[in-house]
C-alpha positions in Angstrom: 87.8 134.5 137.6 84.1 134.8 136.8 82.5 138.1 136.1 78.7 138.3 136.8 78.0 141.1 134.3 79.8 143.3 131.8 79.5 146.1 134.4 81.3 143.9 136.9 84.1 143.5 134.3 84.2 147.2 133.7 84.5 147.9 137.4 87.4 145.5 137.6 89.2 147.3 134.7 88.5 150.6 136.4 90.1 149.4 139.7 93.1 148.2 137.7 93.7 151.5 136.0 92.8 150.0 132.6 89.7 152.1 131.9 89.1 155.6 130.6 85.7 157.1 131.4 84.2 159.6 128.9 81.5 161.5 130.7 80.5 163.9 127.9 77.9 163.0 125.2 79.4 161.2 122.2 77.5 160.1 119.1 77.1 156.4 118.4 77.2 157.6 114.7 80.9 157.6 113.8 82.3 159.5 116.8 82.7 156.6 119.1 84.5 154.8 116.3 87.0 157.6 115.8 87.8 157.9 119.5 88.1 154.1 119.9 90.2 153.7 116.7 92.7 156.3 118.0 92.9 154.4 121.4 93.3 151.0 119.8 96.2 152.2 117.6 98.3 153.3 120.6 101.2 151.0 121.6 100.0 147.9 123.4 96.4 148.5 122.5 95.7 151.6 124.7 93.0 151.5 127.4 89.4 150.3 127.6 86.8 153.0 127.0 83.5 153.6 128.8 81.2 156.1 127.1 78.8 157.1 129.9 76.5 159.2 127.7 76.3 157.7 124.2 73.8 159.5 122.0 71.5 158.0 119.4 70.5 160.6 116.8 71.3 163.2 119.4 69.4 161.6 122.3 71.4 160.3 125.3 70.9 156.5 125.7 70.2 155.1 129.2 72.9 152.4 128.5 76.6 153.2 128.6 78.9 151.8 125.8 82.1 149.9 126.6 84.7 149.3 123.9 88.3 147.9 123.6 87.9 146.0 126.9 89.9 143.0 125.5 92.3 145.1 123.4 95.6 144.4 125.1 97.5 141.4 126.4 97.1 142.6 130.0 93.3 142.9 129.6 93.0 139.5 127.8 94.9 137.9 130.8 92.7 139.8 133.3 89.6 138.5 131.6 90.8 135.0 132.2 91.8 135.7 135.8 95.4 134.9 135.0 98.8 136.6 135.1 99.2 136.0 131.4 97.6 134.3 128.4 100.7 132.1 128.2 100.0 130.8 131.7 96.4 129.8 130.7 97.7 128.2 127.4 100.2 126.2 129.4 97.5 125.0 131.8 95.2 124.0 128.9 98.1 122.4 127.1 98.8 120.2 130.1 95.2 119.1 130.1 94.9 118.1 126.5 98.3 116.4 126.6 97.5 114.6 129.8 98.7 110.9 129.9 97.9 108.2 132.4 99.7 109.0 135.7 102.9 107.1 136.4 103.2 108.2 140.0 101.2 109.6 142.9 102.5 113.1 142.1 101.3 112.9 138.5 98.0 111.5 139.7 97.5 114.5 142.0 98.4 116.9 139.2 95.8 115.3 136.9 93.2 115.4 139.7 93.8 119.1 140.0 93.2 119.5 136.3 90.0 117.5 136.6 88.8 119.6 139.5 89.2 122.7 137.3 86.9 121.0 134.8 84.1 120.6 137.4 83.2 124.2 136.5 83.1 123.6 132.8 79.6 122.2 132.1 76.9 124.8 131.9 73.9 124.4 134.2 70.2 125.5 133.8 68.6 127.9 136.2 65.0 129.2 136.3 65.7 132.9 135.8 68.5 135.5 135.8 69.3 139.2 135.8 69.1 139.2 132.0 65.3 139.2 132.5 65.2 142.3 134.8 63.3 144.0 131.9 61.3 142.0 129.4 59.8 143.4 126.2 57.9 140.9 124.1 57.0 142.1 120.6 53.7 141.3 118.8 53.3 137.7 117.7 54.8 137.0 114.3 52.4 136.7 111.3 51.3 133.3 110.2 52.6 131.9 106.9 49.4 133.0 105.2 49.6 136.6 106.2 51.6 139.1 104.2 54.8 140.4 105.7 54.3 143.8 107.4 55.8 146.8 105.7 59.0 148.1 107.3 58.4 151.2 109.5 59.0 154.6 107.9 62.2 155.9 109.5 61.2 159.4 108.4 58.1 159.3 110.6 58.9 158.6 114.2 55.2 158.0 115.0 55.4 154.7 113.1 58.3 153.4 115.2 57.9 151.3 118.3 60.3 153.1 120.6 59.2 151.6 123.9 62.3 150.5 125.7 64.0 148.3 124.9 64.0 148.1 121.1 66.7 148.0 118.6 66.3 151.7 118.2 67.2 152.8 121.7 70.1 150.4 122.4 73.3 152.4 121.6 74.2 150.3 118.5 77.1 151.9 116.6 77.3 153.1 113.0 81.0 152.6 112.7 82.3 153.9 109.4 81.0 156.5 106.9 79.9 154.0 104.1 78.4 151.5 106.5 74.9 150.4 105.4 73.5 151.2 108.9 74.0 150.4 112.5 75.7 147.1 113.3 75.9 145.0 116.5 79.6 144.3 116.5 80.1 142.0 119.5 77.0 139.7 119.3 77.1 136.2 120.8 74.7 134.3 118.5 73.1 131.1 119.8 71.8 128.5 117.3 71.0 124.8 117.5 71.4 121.9 115.2 67.8 120.7 114.4 69.0 117.1 114.0 71.3 116.6 116.9 70.3 119.4 119.3 73.9 120.5 119.5 74.3 124.1 120.5 76.6 126.6 118.8 77.8 129.9 120.0 79.2 132.1 117.2 79.8 135.7 116.4 78.3 137.1 113.3 77.7 140.8 112.7 74.1 142.0 112.9 72.8 144.9 110.8 69.8 146.8 112.2 67.1 147.3 109.5 64.4 148.8 111.8 63.1 148.4 115.3 62.5 144.6 115.1 64.4 143.2 112.1 68.1 142.8 111.3 70.4 141.0 108.8 72.4 138.2 110.2 75.8 137.7 108.5 76.7 134.1 109.0 79.1 133.2 106.3 78.9 130.2 104.1 81.3 128.0 106.0 80.1 128.9 109.5 78.3 126.5 111.9 75.2 128.7 112.2 74.9 128.7 108.4 75.0 124.9 108.4 72.2 124.9 111.0 70.3 127.4 108.8 70.6 125.2 105.7 68.9 122.3 107.6 66.0 124.6 108.6 65.8 125.8 105.0 65.5 122.2 103.9 62.7 121.5 106.3 60.9 124.9 105.9 60.6 125.4 109.6 61.4 128.7 111.3 64.8 128.8 112.9 65.0 130.1 116.5 68.0 132.4 117.1 69.1 134.2 120.2 71.6 137.0 120.4 73.1 138.1 123.7 75.6 140.8 124.6 77.6 141.3 127.7 78.0 139.1 130.8 81.4 137.6 131.4 84.0 138.7 128.8 84.8 135.0 128.2 81.5 134.7 126.3 82.6 136.7 123.2 86.0 135.1 123.4 84.5 131.6 123.4 82.2 132.6 120.5 85.2 133.4 118.3 87.4 130.4 119.5 88.2 127.8 116.8 86.4 124.9 118.5 85.4 121.8 116.5 81.8 121.7 115.2 79.6 120.2 117.9 81.7 121.1 120.9 79.8 123.5 123.1 81.6 126.9 123.4 80.0 127.4 126.9 82.2 124.5 128.1 85.3 126.5 127.1 83.9 129.7 128.8 83.1 127.7 132.0 86.7 126.3 132.0 88.3 129.7 131.5 86.2 131.5 134.0 86.5 128.5 136.5 82.8 128.7 137.1 79.9 126.9 135.4 77.9 129.2 133.1 74.3 129.5 134.4 71.9 129.2 131.4 68.2 130.4 131.3 65.5 129.6 128.8 64.5 132.4 126.4 61.1 134.0 126.6 60.0 133.1 123.1 62.0 130.0 122.2 63.6 126.9 123.8 67.1 128.3 123.3 69.2 129.0 126.3 71.4 132.1 127.0 73.6 133.1 130.0 71.4 134.2 132.9 73.7 137.1 133.7 73.9 138.5 130.1 73.4 142.3 129.8 71.1 142.1 126.7 69.3 139.3 125.0 67.6 139.7 121.6 65.4 136.7 120.8 63.9 135.9 117.4 63.8 133.7 114.4 64.8 133.4 110.7 62.1 132.2 108.3 63.3 130.0 105.4 60.4 131.0 103.2 61.3 134.7 103.4 63.6 136.1 100.7 67.1 137.0 101.6 67.8 140.7 102.0 70.9 142.7 101.1 73.2 143.2 104.1 76.1 145.8 104.1 78.2 147.6 103.2 80.3 147.2 106.4 83.8 148.4 107.3 85.4 145.1 108.1 88.4 143.6 109.7 90.0 143.3 106.3 90.5 147.0 106.3 88.0 147.3 103.4 84.3 147.6 103.2 82.4 144.3 102.7 80.0 145.1 99.9 76.3 144.2 100.1 75.3 140.6 99.7 72.0 138.7 100.4 71.7 137.2 103.9 68.8 135.9 106.1 66.5 138.3 107.9 66.3 138.0 111.7 62.9 138.9 113.2 62.9 140.0 116.9 60.3 138.5 119.1 61.6 139.8 122.5 64.4 141.9 124.0 65.3 141.5 127.7 68.1 143.2 129.6 69.6 143.9 133.0 68.5 147.1 134.7 72.2 148.1 135.0 73.1 146.9 131.5 76.3 148.0 129.8 76.3 147.8 126.0 79.6 146.0 124.8 80.9 147.0 121.4 84.0 146.7 119.3 85.1 148.1 115.9 87.1 146.5 113.1 89.1 148.1 110.3 92.7 148.6 109.4 94.8 146.8 112.0 95.8 146.9 114.8 92.4 146.7 116.4 91.0 145.0 119.5 90.2 141.9 117.6 94.0 141.3 117.1 94.4 140.4 120.8 91.3 138.3 120.8 92.4 136.3 117.8 96.1 136.0 119.0 95.0 134.8 122.4 93.0 132.0 120.7 96.1 131.0 118.8 98.1 130.8 122.0 95.4 128.7 123.7 94.9 126.3 120.9 98.5 125.8 119.9 98.6 122.6 122.0 95.8 121.2 119.8 97.8 122.0 116.7 100.9 120.3 118.2 98.9 117.2 119.0 98.3 116.8 115.3 101.7 118.2 114.2 104.3 117.6 117.0 107.0 119.3 115.0 105.3 122.7 115.3 107.1 125.0 117.8 105.0 128.1 117.5 102.3 129.9 115.4 101.6 133.6 114.9 99.0 135.5 113.0 100.5 139.0 112.4 98.1 141.9 112.8 98.9 143.0 109.2 97.4 139.7 108.0 94.0 140.5 109.5 93.8 137.1 111.2 93.9 134.4 108.5 95.5 136.1 105.5 99.0 135.4 106.9 100.3 132.7 109.2 103.9 132.3 110.4 104.7 128.8 111.8 108.0 127.5 113.1 108.9 123.8 113.1 111.6 121.4 114.1 112.5 120.1 110.7 113.8 116.5 110.5 113.1 115.3 107.0 112.6 116.7 103.4 109.4 118.5 102.4 108.2 118.7 106.0 107.3 122.3 105.6 104.9 121.4 102.8 103.3 118.8 105.0 102.6 121.5 107.6 101.1 123.9 104.9 98.7 121.2 103.7 97.9 120.1 107.2 97.0 123.6 108.5 94.9 124.4 105.4 92.8 121.3 106.4 92.1 122.4 110.0 88.9 124.4 110.6 89.1 128.1 109.9 92.8 127.7 108.9 91.3 126.8 105.5 90.9 130.6 104.9 94.6 131.3 105.3 96.0 132.9 102.1 99.7 132.8 102.9 101.7 130.4 105.1 105.4 131.0 105.9 107.2 128.1 107.5 110.5 128.8 109.3 112.9 126.8 111.5 112.4 126.3 115.2 114.9 129.0 116.2 113.1 131.8 114.4 110.7 134.0 116.6 107.4 133.9 114.6 106.1 136.8 116.7 108.9 139.0 115.4 107.7 139.9 111.9 111.0 141.5 110.9 112.9 138.3 111.8 110.5 136.1 109.8 110.7 138.4 106.8 114.5 138.3 106.9 114.4 134.5 106.7 111.7 134.5 104.0 113.8 136.8 101.8 117.1 135.2 102.6 116.3 131.5 102.8 114.1 130.9 99.8 114.3 130.5 96.1 110.9 131.8 94.8 110.3 129.1 92.3 111.6 126.2 94.3 110.3 127.1 97.7 106.8 128.3 97.1 103.5 126.4 96.5 100.3 127.7 95.0 97.0 125.8 95.5 93.3 126.5 95.6 90.6 126.1 98.2 87.8 127.7 100.2 88.3 131.5 100.9 86.8 133.9 103.4 83.6 135.4 101.9 84.8 138.7 103.3 87.9 138.6 101.0 87.3 141.2 98.3 90.3 140.1 96.2 89.0 136.7 95.2 87.5 136.4 91.7 84.6 134.4 93.2 83.1 134.7 96.7 84.3 131.9 98.9 86.8 130.5 96.4 90.4 131.5 96.1 94.1 130.5 95.9 96.7 130.1 98.6 100.4 130.3 98.7 102.9 128.6 101.0 106.6 129.5 101.5 109.2 127.1 102.8 111.7 129.4 104.5 113.5 126.6 106.4 117.0 125.5 105.9 117.1 123.2 102.8 118.2 119.6 103.0 120.0 117.5 100.4 116.8 115.4 100.0 115.0 118.5 98.8 117.3 118.8 95.8 119.7 121.3 97.4 123.2 120.1 96.5 125.1 123.1 98.1 126.3 123.6 101.7 123.9 125.7 103.8 126.0 128.5 105.3 125.9 129.4 109.1 124.0 132.5 110.3 126.3 135.3 111.5 126.3 135.3 115.3 128.8 136.7 117.9 130.6 134.3 120.2 128.6 134.2 123.5 131.8 134.7 125.7 132.6 137.8 123.8 129.1 139.1 124.3 129.4 138.5 128.0 132.7 140.3 128.2 131.4 143.3 126.3 128.3 143.4 128.4 130.5 143.6 131.5 132.5 146.4 129.9 129.4 148.4 129.0 127.6 147.6 132.2 124.6 146.2 130.3 123.1 142.9 129.3 124.7 140.3 127.0 
C-alpha cells in the first residue's frame, strides 16, 4: 500500500486507532523526547504520537511532529500494507528463491511475483508536492572567497528566519548533553561519482546554524565511500536530505542492501507502487516527488572537518564529538501540509528496534541462500542491533557453528556484530530466556567460544580504537563426537505429549 505523504500515513494510523494526538504546545527541546520515550517503553511499543503544536525556543512551529510511527509490529506491517511482517518476508523469500517453473501452476505463481515487481523501478516526473514551497539560499562562495562567519545565535537579527530554514523546522534536541538539534530520521541521497549509482542512507544530521549541518556518515557507510571519491577529486559533493513521504523510505534507507543496489527499488516493491522521483532545485540528484521536506546542499572537500556531537545514541550512551564533513544548505523545499517525521534513540527498547527487526525478517531468505542451514536469526533489543545476534541452525557436521559465525561476520553490516550465539534448530531465538538457558547449559567456556578481531561500529564507545574491535562467538549447539566431545549428550527434559493432552483436558486448557 502506497502512502502519498507522511500526513497520509498519519491519517491511516489515526483511523486504525494507532495514533495519539497531543494538541497542547510541547517543546522540541527535550520534552518531546521524554513523552516519546515513555510511550516507546510501553509493552508492544505503545502508540504513534502526533505533536500538533511543537515549539521551537517557545514559538509554535507551523509543522506538526510525528514520532514512533513505526514503533510496533502492527505499525510496521501497516506501513507495508500487509497483515504481518512475516507475510511480507515470506513473499520476498519466495521471490529470491524462485526457480524455473516446472508446471503451469508454478509459472503463474512466478508471473504474479514478476507483476509485483513492475512497481519496483522508480520513475522520473517533472515536479511534485515536495516543491509546494521553495526557498533557495544565496549562491555558495567561490573557492577563492573566504568562508562566511557562522551567524550569531545570540543576535536574532543576524539569522535568516524566512521560512523554511533549519531554524523553523521543528528539529529535536533529544537529550540533555546533545551538542544541539539533530535530524533523526533523515533519508540521505548521494551518488557514486564514478558509476552514477545512487545510495539512500540514514545518517544523523546535527544543525549548526540556519544553513549548515554536520553529516555523520560513518567510516564504513556507502555515503562515506562516495565522499572519499569526491575528496580525491576535490569536487564539491552534492547531497540531498529528504524527510517524510511514504514510511517505506526511511525503512529502505536503513535496510542492509548490497552496495550499488538502489534502495528505491526496495521501497517501490514494498509499497507496490513505483517511487516518483523529481530533480532537486540546485543539483542533479533526485528525491521522491511526494516527500514532506527536502534539504539540498553540498559537502566541500577543501573545507576542514568540523566536530559533530555529542549525541545520545542507540547504544544507550552518548557518542562523543568527532570530526565529520560540513553540509551546506543551498535550498529547502516542502509540502504546504508537511508533517515533520522524527524518532529518538537511546536505551532500548525504542522505535528503531522494530525497524531493525523487520529488516532481519525480510532479509533472512538472503542469509539462507548463502547459509541454508540457518533456521532463524534475531537481534535482541538489549544488543542495540548489532552488538548481539542469536542464530539457530540445523547442525549436520562438526564445527558448523563456527562456519556460521565467520560467515555472518563477513556479510555487510553484520561485520559490526560483537557477540554471536549459535543454537540448535529447535531453540526459539526470539525468546532471549530460552537462548540464554542453552548458552549457559550447553557450553564449556574455553571449548565453545571464539574471540577474533575486525571492524567495529564507530559508535561503539567500548573499543580501544574507533572502528576497530574484537568479537566473540559462542557455540551453544549440541556437541558432536567430531568436535572432541567423547561423552553422551543427555536428552532435554520434556513431558510426554499424551500426558500433556490428558492433563489439558482435565484442566480445561491447552496442552
